[in-house]
C-alpha positions, 0 to 999 in steps of 0.5 A: 409551863414546864414540868418543873413548874408543876412540881413547884411548891408555889403552885401547890394549893396545900403548900405554905409557899403557895403564890396565888398571883402566880397561880392566876397566870398559870394554866397548869394549876390542879385544883385539889377538888375540881367539883367544888362550887365556884364562889364570888366573894368571901361572904358566900364562902363563909356562909358556905362553910357554915352550911347556909345557902348563899343564894336563897331560892325565890318562892314560887308564885302560886298559880292563879286559879281561873275563876269560873266564867259568869256565862257558866253560872246559872242565872236567876229567873224572874217572872215578868211581874218580878222584874226590877223597875227603874224608877226615875231619880227626882231632879235635884233643886239647884241652889245658888246665891239668889235662892239661898237669900230667899230662905233668910227669915230672921236675923241681920241678914233678913234686913238685907233681904228686905232692902233688896226686895223693896229696892231700898238704898243702903249705906255700906261703910267700908274700912282700911288697915287702920280705920273707916275708909268711906261708904257706898250708897247703893241698891243691894242686888245679891248677898250671901251669909259672908256679907259679900254684897253685889251693889248696883247704882253705887255712889262711893265716897272715901278719904285718902292722902292728897297726892303731891305728884303730878299724875302721868299723862295719858297714852294718847298724849304720849303719842302711843296707840289710840285706845279702842272706843269700846274699851271700858273707861274707869269712872271719873273721880272728883276730889275735894280737899278735906283737912290737912293732907287729906282729900275727899273722893267721890265717884259713881259706879254702875255695879260693885262687889264688896267683900264682907271682910271689908264691911264695917256697917250696913245702914238703910239710907232711905227707909220706907215703911211697908205699905199696909193693906187698906181695908174699907169698912162700911158702917151704917148708922140708923137714926131713930127719930122719936116723935112725941105727940102731946095731946091737948086736953 
């Protein structure tokens, strides 16, 4: 840049003809105050004019005071008979469905407990979305307060709509793989026509779990009165024979 450019008013910051674009590309521009701080944006400039600090200094973190070590602290001294004694905790008694059922002593659940203890067959009526579905005759193996029943030797009878479609053929007939002999086979269901479009189904299941929300009524199928303790009492009857002697005069 020549000397004429230095004397040009376009490079003079205090001149009204100052050209900032030309001053950016010129290396001979003299600042009126070379020690002025360099600000990035206008907001810093306005805060600087107001006397506020553009960048707040972060507070210094307080130095953590080191805690005294436990080894330096004096320990409490105990005599031999003052030492703490470790007592064994008592073993907790585990409670399950069977133990809780033994605690039932009154109410409707006590009848279920009596049927389970005396091995009485009960008849459990189940429901569907619109009414009574059927019933199950079985022995009670376990129950809980929600009336969930675990049944054994179950004879289930229920009604359903008669199927008009032909059931699908077995996988063996279709030519697929032969089922494993140890695989569980579902119980056989026998059907008998019952009314118009309905049929009565019956099957036998070894074990069955019935949820309490599906139970309508539980009745005792075969009632056996509890055996009473027979006490034999021996009564001895003494017969006194009175002989009347008449003296003949």
